[in-house]
N, C-alpha and C positions, 0 to 999 in steps of 0.2 A: 316523447323525447327518448332517443336510444341511449342506453347506459353502456359505456365502454369502460372496462377495467384497465387500469394503468399498470403496466409491468415495469417496475423500476429495478434497474441493474446496478448493483454496487460492485465494482471490480476491484479485485486484489491481484495485482500483477507481480509475479515472481521474477527472480533474477536468472542469469544464465549466460553472460558475456556475449558470444556470437549468436546465441539463441535469441537475441534481440531481433534477428531477421525473421524467425518464425513468429515471434510475438508481434512483429510489425504486420504480418499477414492477418493475424487474429484481430489486431486493432483496426485494420482496413475493413474487415468484414463486419465488425461491430459498428463502425461508422456508417457503412452501407445500410445496415439494418435500422439504425436509429433514424437515418435520413429518409428511408422508405416509409417508416412509421410517421415521421413528421410531415411528409408530403400528404399522406392520407388524412392526417389530423387537420392540417391547415388548408388543404386544397391548393397550395402553392407548389408548382412544379420545381423539382430539384435539378441542379446542374449535374448531369451524369454523363460520363464519357460513353460513346457509342458501344464500346466493347463491354461495358458494365451494365448496359441497359437490361439484358436478359436476366441477370441475377437480381438486379434491383426490382424488376417487376415480379419475379418469383417471391421475393421477400414481401412485397406488398400483398400478394395473394395470400400468403401464409398469415400475415397479420390481420388481414380483413376477415378471413375465415375464423381466426381465433378470437375475434371481437375484443381486441386489446390495442393499447397504445404503448410503445416501448420507448423508454428514456434511460439515459445513463446519467446519474446525478451524483455519484460518489466514486472516486477513483483513488486507489492507494497503490503506489508503485515502489518497487525496490530494484536497484541495479538496472538491468536492461528493462525491467518493467517500469521503473521510474521514468525512463526516457520515453518509451512509447505511451505511457499513461499521461505524461506531460503534454505530448502532442494532441492526444484525444481530448483531454480536459480543456486545453486552449481552444480547440475547434468548437467545443460546446460552449465555453464561456465567452467566445467571440461571435457565436451565431453563424459559423461558416463550416465548410467541410474540410476534411483533412487534405493536406497536400499529397502529392503522389509518393507515398511511402515506398512503393516498389522501386521507383527511380532513385529515391533518396538512399535506400540501403544498398542498391546496386553500385552507386558511386561513392558514397561516404564511407562505407565499411570495407574499402579495398586496401589490402596491404601492399601499397605501391609507394614509390618515392615521392609522389606529389600529393598523397593523402595521409593515411595514418602513419606512414613512415617518413613523412615530410621532414620534420626537424624535431626528433625526440629530445627532451631535455636530459640533463645529467642523471635524473633519478627515475626514469621510466623507459619502457620499451617503445611506446607509441607516443604520437604527438597529441597531447591532450588539448593544446590550444587550437589546433585545427578542428578537433572534435567539438570543442566548445563553440567555435565560430560557425560550424555547420548547424549545430543546434539552434544558435541564435538566428541564423539565416532562415531556417524552417519556421521558427516561431514568428519572425517578423513578416513572413510571406502570408500568414493567415490574417487577412484583413476582413474584419466583420463589423458589426454595428450593435449598439446596445439594444436596439429594437428586436433584433433577431437572437440575441444571446439568451441562453437558458441557464437556470441555476445548476451549479456543479461545485463540488468540493474536491480538491486534489491534495493528497498527502504524499510526500516524498521523504524517504528515509535516507540516512547516511550514517557513517561510523566515524567517531572522533578518534584521533590518534592518542590524545591525552584526555582521559576521562575526568569529568567533574566529580568531586567527592560526594558520596552519599553516606550518611551516618545511620546506623541501625542500633536499636536498643533492645536488649532481651527482657524477659519478664522480671528479672531481678535487678534492673537498673544498669547493667553492664553495657558499655558502648563499644562498637567496632565499626570499621570503615570499609567501604567498597567503592570502586570507581564505576561511574556510569558513562559508557562510551556511546550510548544510543543518541541519535539525533532524529528529530521529526519536524518537518516543515509543512505549513498549510497555506494553500492558495484557494481563494473562494470567490465565486460570483453568486451573490445572494442579495438582490435588491430589497428583500423583505426582512433582513436581519434587524433585530431589536436589541437595544441596550437600555439600561436604567442608569440615569445620571441626575445630578443636582440641577434644578432649574429654579425659576422664580426670581423676584427682585433681590432677595437676600441670598439667593443661591443655597437655600437650606431645605428645599422640597425635592424629594426624589420622585421622578416620573419616568415611565417608559417612553423611549423615543426611537424612531426609525433611523437606522444607520446602516444603509446597504453597503455591501462590499462588492467591488468591481475590479478585482485584482487583474484579471486577464485583459481588461481594457485600459489599464493604467500603464503608461509607458515607463513609469519609474519602477514598477514591480516586475516587468518582463525581464530585465537583466538579472534579477534575483531568481526568477524561474529558470532561466537558462543556466545559471550557476548551480542551482539545486539539481537539475537534471544531469548536468555534467558530473557533479560530485557523486550522485547516487550510482551512476553507471561507471564510475572510475574504479575498475578492478585494480586491486593493489599490485604495484610493480608495473602492470601494463600501462597504467596512466598515473600521472603524478597527483599527489593530494592538492586540494584547493583550500584557500583561506575562507573561513566561515563568516568573517566579519559582516559582509553585506547581507547575510541571511538571518541575522539576529531578530530583525523585525518580523520574520515569518516563522520563527522557531516556536514549536509547541512543547517539545520534550527534549531536555528538561526546560521548564518554563523560565525564560530569562527575565520576566517581569517580577520575579521574586528575588529581591536583592540580598540573597544570603548565600554564604559558602561559595562566592565567586561564580554564581550561575549566569551572570551576564557576561562572562568571559568567552571570547571566541576561540576556536581551535582550528587545526588542520583536519579536514574530513576526507574520507574515501568511500568506497563502495558500501551502500547501505545493507547489502546482503550478507555482510560478515556476521552481523549479530541479529538482524531483524529481517528475515527473508520472506515473511508472510505477515504484514502489518494488519491483522484483523481487528485489533482493539479500537483504533481510531475510526475505522469504518463503521463498526457497530454503534459507536457513539454518534457519528454524524448522521446516520439514517434516521435518528429520532428528531432531527432538526428540520426535516423537509416539510414544505407546505403540502397539504393534502387537499385535492380538489375533486376527488371521486374515489371509488373503490380501488385500492392499491394492492398489488401483489409484489412483495418485496423479495428479490433474489440476490443473494451474495454469490458472486461468480469468482472462483479461485482459478486464475489462469497460471498454470505452472508448466514450463516447457520440458517436462520429463515425466516418466511414468511414476516417479516417486523417489524417495530417499534411497531405497535398496535397488541395486542393479540386478535385474532379473537374470543376467548371465553369470552372476556371481553366487546365486543361491544354491547351485548344485556342486559347489566346491566341497572337498573333504573337510572334516572338522579342523579347526584352527590348531596348529602346533607352533613350532618356532617359525617366526616370520622375519623376512628381511626388513632392514630399517626403512627403505622407501615405502614399503607397504604399511608399516606402523605409522609413519609420518602422514601418509595420505588418509589413513583411517582416522587418525586423531583430528586432522583438519576438518573432516566431514562431520564430526560429532556435534559442533555447535549448530550446524544447519539442521541436523536430525532433532536435537533438543528443541530448537526454535519452532520447527514445524509441529512437533508433538504438543508443545504448550499452546500454539495457536489453534490447533484442532481441539484441544481440551477446552479452550475458552469458547470456541464456537459451540461445542456440545453443551457446555454449561449454560450459555445464553439461550440456546434453542430449547433446552429442557427446563428453563426457569418458569415455574408455574404460578408465581404470585399474581401476575397480571392476568394470566389465563383464568385463574380461579375468580379473580375480581370481576372480569368481564362475564364469565359464565353465570355467576350469582346475580349480577345485574340483569342479564337477559332473562333469566328465569322469573325474576320479579316483574319485569316489564311485560313479558309474554303472558304471564298469569293475570296481570291486571287488565291487559287488553282483552283477554279471553273472558274474564268475569264481566267486563263492561259490555261486551257484545251480548252476553246472556241477559243482562239487566236492561238492555236498550228497548226490547220489545215487551213492555210491561203487560200489555193486554193478553199476551200468550206466554208469559214467563213460565208458568208451570209446565205448559206443553213443551217448551224449548228445554227446560231443565230435565224433564223426563226423557226427552229424545237424546239430549246430550249424555245423560247417564247410561242410556241403552247403548249408544254408539261408542261409549268409552272416552268421549272427549273430556267429560268432567266426571270425576269419581263421586259416588253418592256421599253427601255430607261434606263436600269439599269447602274449605274456608279460604280466605285470602292468604295465599302462601307468602305474599309480600309482607304482610303483617307478622307472620310467623318468623320470617327471617329478621325482621327488625327486632322482634323480641329476643331472638337468639343473639343478635348483635349486642343488645343491652346486657345480656348475661355474660358475654365474653368481653365486655368493654375494658374491665380492669386488666385482663391479660393483654389486650391490644395496647393499652396505654403503656404497659411495661415494655412491650416490644418496640413501640415508637420511641420511648425514652432511650432504650438501649441502642436503637438504630441511629438516633441523633448523636448520642455520645460517641458512637463509632465513627460517624461522619465528621464530627468536629475534631476528634483526635487525629483523623486522617488529614484534614485540612491544615491543622496546626503543625503537624509533622512536616507537611510539604513546605510550609513557610519557614520552618526552622532547619530544614534539611535533615531531619531525623525521623526514621521510620521505626515505630515501636512494634515489637513482635509479641506484645502481651494482649491477652483477650479481656473483654469486658465481662465481668462476672455478674450473674443475676443478683447476688447479694449486694453488689454496689448499687444496682438500680433500686432494689428494695429500700436500702438505706437512704437513698436520695429522695424517694417518694415519701418516706416517713417524715421528712422535714417539711413536707408540704410547700415546695417552692412554687413560685408563680411561673407557669409555663405558657408562653404565648403561641405555641405551635402544636399543642395537643389539648383537647378539652379536658376539663376536670371531671365531668360526669357524663353519663350516657344520655342526658337530656339534650345534648347537642345533636343527637341523631334526628330530632324532630324540628330542627331549626328551619327557617325560611331562607331563600336565596338572598334576601335583602339584609339579613342579620350579619353581625360582625363575624368575620371568618377567623376561626381559632384552630384550624386543622393543619396549618403549615403548607409549605410549597410543594413537597412531594405528593401529598394527597390531592392538592389542586391539579397537579399535572396528570396524575393517574385518573382523576375524575373526568377531566376533559377528554383524555385519550379514550376512555370508556365510551363516552358519547360519540366520539368519532368512529370508533370500531362498530358500534351498533348501527349508525347510519350507513357505514360501508356494507354491513350485513344486509340491510334493507335494499340497498342498490344492487348488490349481487343477486338477491332474490329476483329482481326484475330482469337480470340477464338470463337466468335459467327459466323464468316464467313467473307470473304473479301467483302469490300464495295467499289465499283468502285467510287461512288460519294465522298467518303472520301479520295480518292487518296492513298489507302493502298496497292493496288495490286502490285505496283512496288517497295515497300519498303522491305528491307531485315530484317526479324525479328532478325537475329543475330546482325546486325548493330544497330538496335533500342535497343536491350537488352544491348549491350556493351556501348552504349551512356549513358544509365541510370547510370551505375557504374561511368563513368567519371563525369557526372553531380552531382552525390552524393558527390564525392570527392570535387568538387567545392563548394557545399553547406557547407561541413564540414569546409573548410577553411574560408568561409564567416562567419559562426557561431563562429569560433574561434576568428576571428577579432572582432566580436560583443562582445564576452565575455571579450576580452582584453580591449576594449573601456569602457565597463561597469565597469570593475574592476578599471581602472584608475580613472574614475569619482567618483566611490564609495569610493575610498581610497585617494581622493585628499588631504585631510588635514593630512593624515598619511604618505604621500610619503617621503622617505628618500633621501639620496644622496645630490647632489649639490642643495643648496637653489635656485639657479637661474633656475633650472629645475623643482622646486616644484610647483605644481598647487596651486593657491590661492583658498581656499575653499569659499571665499566670492565674487569672481569675477562672472560676469554675466554668465548665462548658455550657451549662444551662444559663448562667448569667451572661455569658458572651453572646449566645444566640438571642436571648431576650433583648440585650442592648442593640444588637444589629437590627432586630425586628422593629424596635421602637424608632431608631434613628432613620431607617429607610421607609417607615410607614408601610410595612409589608402587608399587614392585615387588610388595609384599605385597598391596595392594588390587587391583591389576590382575590379578595371578596368581589370586587367589581368584575374581574375576569370570569369567575365562577358564575356570577349572576348572568352575565352576557351569554356564556356558553349554554346554560340551561334554557334561557329564553330562546336562543337560536335553535336549540334541539327541539323544544316543544313546538315552536312555530313551524319547523319543517315537518315534524312527524304528525302533529295533531292539527295544526292550523289555528289561527286566532281571528276572531271577528271583532274588530275594534269598535263597532257600533252597538254591539250587544253586551249589556252589562253582565248578564248571567254568563255569557261566554267568557268574559274577562275574569269573572270570579272563578269559573271552572279552570281557566288557564292558570290562575294563581295556585289553585289546588294541585293542578298537575305539576307545576314547577316545584312545589314543596314535596310532592310525592317522588318526583325524579331525583331530587337532592337526597331525600331519605333513602331511596333505593341504592343510590351510589354510596352513601356513607355506610349503610348496612353491609353492603358487599365489601367495602374497604375494611371494616372491623372484622368481619368473619374471615376474610381471606388473609388479613395481616396479623391475626392474633397469635399465630404460631410461625410467622415468616421470619427469615433471617434478616440481619441488619442490612446486608447488601441488597436483598430483594425490596426492602422498604425504602431504600435510599436511591434506587436507580430504576429506570424504565427502559426496556428494550422492546421494540415492536416485533411482531411475529415475522419471521423470514424463512425462506428456503435456501438451500445450499446446493450449488452446482460446481463441480470440478471440471475445468476445461483443459485437457492435456493432449499431447500428441500420440498417445499410445493406442488410438483406435485406427481402424483401416477405412478405406473407401470402397463402396460397393462397385466401383468401376474396375477394380483389380481383383484377381483371384484371391479368395480368402485363405485357402489352404497354403498358398505359397508366400504371401506377403504379410498376413495378419500377425504371425509370430514375431515380426520385426519390432513391433511396438515403437518406442521413441527412437530406435536406431535407424528409422527411415529418414532421419534428419542428419544432414552433414554437420550442423552446428553442435551435435553431441560429440563429434570426434575431436581428437587432439585436445583433450581436456577443455572442451567447450569453446575452442577457438577455430574450429574447422570451417565455419561459414565465412570467415574473413578471407579464406584462401583464394577461391575462384568465384567469378561472377555467376557462372552456371550453377554452382552449389547454392549461392544466395538466392537465386531465382527459384530453385527447387524448394528450399526451406520456406520462402515467402508464400509460395503456392500451397504448400502443406499447411501453413498457418491458416489460410482461408478455408481450406477443405475441413480441417479439424474444427474450426470455429462453427462452420455450418453444421457439421455433424452434431455437436453438443447443443447448440442453441435451438435446433429444431425440436429437441426433447422438451423444451419449455412450452411449445405451442401445439404439437401434434402428439396425441396420446397413442393412437393406433400405430403399431409397429410397421405393418405393411405399407400404410399410407405414408408414414414418415420415410421409409426406405425409398419409395418411389419419388417423393419430393427431393430427397437427398441426392438421388441419382441425377435428376434434372439439374439441380443446382451445382453439383460437382462438374457436370459437363459444361455448364455455362462458365464456371470459374476457370477451367482449363482453357476454354476458348478465349476468355478475357486475358489470361496470362500468357497466351500464345504458346501453350504447352500441349503437345500432342500426347495421347495416351501411351503411345509407344515410347516416347522420350522419357516419360515418367517411369514406365516399367523398366527401361534400361537403367535409370538411376537406382531403382529399388534393387535390381539384381546386383549392381555394383556395391550397394550398401549392405547386401545380405552376406558379404564375406565375414568370416569369424572375427577378424581383427582389422586394424587400420593400416597395417604395414603395406599391403599391396596398393591400397587406395592412395597413400601418400607417396609411395615409391614411384607410381606412374606419373604423379604430378611433379615430383622432384626430378624426374628424368628430363623434363622439358626445360628450356632456357629460362622461361619466366619463373618456373618453380624454383630452380636453383638460385636465381637472383633474389626472389622474395624471401626464401628461407634464409639465405645468406645475410640479408639486411636485418632480419629479426635476430639471428644469432649474434651478429656484430653489435646490435644494440645491447644484448645481454653482456657480451664481452666488454663493451664500453662502460657499462655500469660497474662491472667487476673491477675494471682497471682504474676507474676514477673513484671507486668506493662511494658513489653517490654524493660526491662533494661538488659544490658549484664553483669552487676555486679553480682557476685555470692558470696556474703558475707554469713557468717553463720546465722545471724538473718533473712536475706531475704530467704535463702534456707529453714530454719526452718518454716517460715510462709507459704511458698509454699507447703511444705509437709503437714502441718496441713490443708491447704485448700484442698489438694488432698484427705486426709483421710476423710474429712467431706463430700465431694461431688463426689469424683471419684469412679469409679466402682472397683471391685476386679481385680487387675492387673494380667496379665498373664506374669510372670517373665521368662526371658530367662535363659538358663543354665549358671551357674557360679555365679549368684546373690544369696546371702545368706541373706534373710530377714526373721526375726522371724514371725511366724504366729500370734504372739501377736500384730503385727502391724495392723492387721485387727480387733483387739478386744479392741483397745484403746478407751478411753472415748469419744474423739472427734468424732470418727467414729460411736460409739453407740448412741450418743446424736442426731445426725442428720440423723439417719437411716430412720425415716418416710419420711422426705423431700427428701432424696436421692433416696429412693425406688420409691416414687411417681414421681419424676422428670424423672428418667430413663424409667419407664414404659410408661409414657405419651409421651415422646420424641420418643420412638420406635414406638408408635402407630401412631403418626401424626407429622412427622418432620417439616411440613410447619408451625405449630402453636408454634414454639419453643419459641417465645418471650412471648406469653401469658402464656405458661407453666412455663417459668422461673419466671414470676411475681407470679404465684400461688405458686411455690416452695419457693420463698422468704417469702411469707406470712406464709406458713406452717413451714418454719424454725424458724420464729419469734415466732409463737405459740408454737413450740417445746421448744424454749429457755425459755418461760414463764412457761410452764407446768412442765418441768423437775425439776426446783427448788421447785415447789409446791409438787411434789411427793417425792422429797428428804426430804422436810420439814415434810411431813406426816410420812415418815419412821422414822425420828428422834423423832418425837413426840410420836409415839406408841411404838418404840423399845428402846428408850434411856431415854428421858426426857418427861414424859407425862405431867409434870406440866408446861412445857414451854408455854409461851403465843404465840399467832399468830404473834405478832410483832417480837418476838425473832426468831421464826422459819423463817419468811420471810427475816430476815437479815442474819441468819446463812446459809440458804440453798444456796443462790446465792454466798455467800463468799466461801463455800465449793466447789461449781461447778467451780467458777473462779480460786480457788487455784489449783484444779486438772488440769484444762486446762493450767494454767500458768506453773505448774510443768512439764506437758507434753511438752510444748513449750520450756522450759529451757533445759530439757533433750535432746530434738531433736536438739536444737541449739548447746549444748556441743558436741554432736556426730558429727555434721558437722564441728564444729570448729576444732576438732581433726583430722577429715578426710582431711580437706583442708590444715591443717598445715603439716601433714605427706606427702601429695601429693606435697606441695611446697618444702619440704626438699629433697624429692626424685628428683625433677626437678633440684634443685640446685646442687645436687651431680652429676647428669648426665652432667650438664653444666660444672662443674669443671673437670670431667673426660675427 
């Protein structure tokens, strides 16, 4: 049987407004990669378009030569990443392929009157309802089946406008409050999910039960997914906020199931990238829940549509002195993103360097390898001395070597008291954390060693850590007294050792590792069984955590209610007793050890001596695991003892690399500026369909460049393969090499002024930009109010006449041409003309241009009365004094403007009244 390693990709997709188009290209290539791998694994042909066939077959060749199988099983998305991540996760959870994202982004992301500018509401620039309808249409078009669906977990972030209260407590009992605006929603397809609930006739027996989640196949959940994707991608002001109420059932952070401090309250939510632009935390938790069926290579892929937080073109500026206020404001807005990325990277580094499980696994392997080596030496009794002498001569066994496993067990016995203190401290830390979550209070006080010593001196009954080191020699059938976290680490240790043995078969059999006699099919089967054991243990852990977290909120019989003020050890003991944790965990540990020994050593059910030997091996395996646990955990931190994170690698996938198809010296320095989506404050790709096509193609090229690093180590071979794949991608995207070079030359300009000036010189450019600016003017005029009274509407129309461009009215609208010749429009003509001309020339300086326009408008308001006064003086009353003229001219100007405003208000008053009466008649009919 050929052993194939599984490469599992956990994706973290960053935000970036119109850079969603580039990310759409990355998502398309990831979907092509996973489907190429799935086709090789199952032998079932995939539906691939003819233009994609060349790239699809190249991916199959790469995967086949790498002897791996690629799956995407965890996706976390923020902002634009939440949108593309939702599409990909839905395709995986429904067992189908992605829709044509190329066509989707070409049409849906257009700033035209029938799409994003269709009907913007009063409080946003773009039409969020059209956007949400398009997301729903794409999700509904992915029709799959449960038989083809694959396990996947999707996390989508958002930001609440009104944060829920969080209370913190310092080391001296003082309390203070902060607001938590973060929102996290989870959608999952996992048929193997386990829960622990009450069963039996009287409903008082807790047992693990299967409760699979199939969110992506549930028609009642899809509307929530559509709303979550729309909310996460809802850039503030560009899109209106959405109501969170339908999403409460999917919310993870803050947990709405904890009925304290109003956590079950809904809010209005916007772009998730405001506060959580790189949601690594939930991804690292989710990768521990996945079923294991073979050797696994775990890779966390961070997909970010920029070269980083720092703009490379700003690094060579002179030292900061006095700065203009727009620069100060822009820098301050970017600080939360910088801090969020640093905290996410620090969490990744901390998880990757966490050594508790590494030490545990290493110590267990040392004992197992030494025991197998000693057993092989003793197997040939008739030539034992000869083999011993040969082994000593060759250096395989040192002279006088004893059983190192026994030495480690003895060391664990001597360290047990220190390990027990560490475990107690870890449990105290975890219980306090859970109780604080339930109460909505986070304590910032540490747990002192003196508190642990005082607790142990009282000799309390602890059901989750043994009293003495004699438990190191227990049998798998004995009562389990080590708690849930130890059971989870023990089973994961057995899983990792079997994965090690299977990987040895990939690189070649190793006699010294004892792999040649082991059946790969048995090893692979045991991984599935061990994974189910881990699933039950984790379900027990979650139930324990839930019981402690909701201690003060528990209903039912008051006699069974947990006292929130009782000591943490008593609380844990009470939960362990009521749930029957020891029995459930002990059964899973026994099953796991039996499966491990059956796969590694084999069992002869007809041979009594073999069965006795199997029991000895089971006791030995348990003893080795517990010895490794004690030695590794004696000096471990509370976090290390309470959590498990599997080993993983990290890959950053960004647009700052170049393609071997284009000259390196000319275009490589561009970095992420090769994307149109970077321009115009990340709104550039919305402007032209040609720009979106270029960014989508670069998304595929960049994804190919980075993903090949996972499978091809040799640089020259990787570059040759990348060249072939890039040629296939350009052919599939109908992009010639010359056209792409033309775009790169255009993007190589030092700033965006020329780029947008050429576009704004065209009729479509002027119309599109005018619609966007008018949307901004509309929000300013209406002040974001949904009320449409006649005075407010009249004021908005007067504002449009003064500063809006000449509108392109649609068919059916009858507006007199005099509307463009009214006095308010004529008065502000110089300022309006100046503003539009300067904005089209250099959109980046819009704030300064607006300030200049305001000054010019004020000057116009001063000069117009002067010229009116001059006209009155020379044409009507030459004898008037200057004082009379300066009083009469502004009065005449104000009278005309007020008359125009009153006339406009009467028009809209009658219009609203007629519309209201028609609505009443329809309602009555």
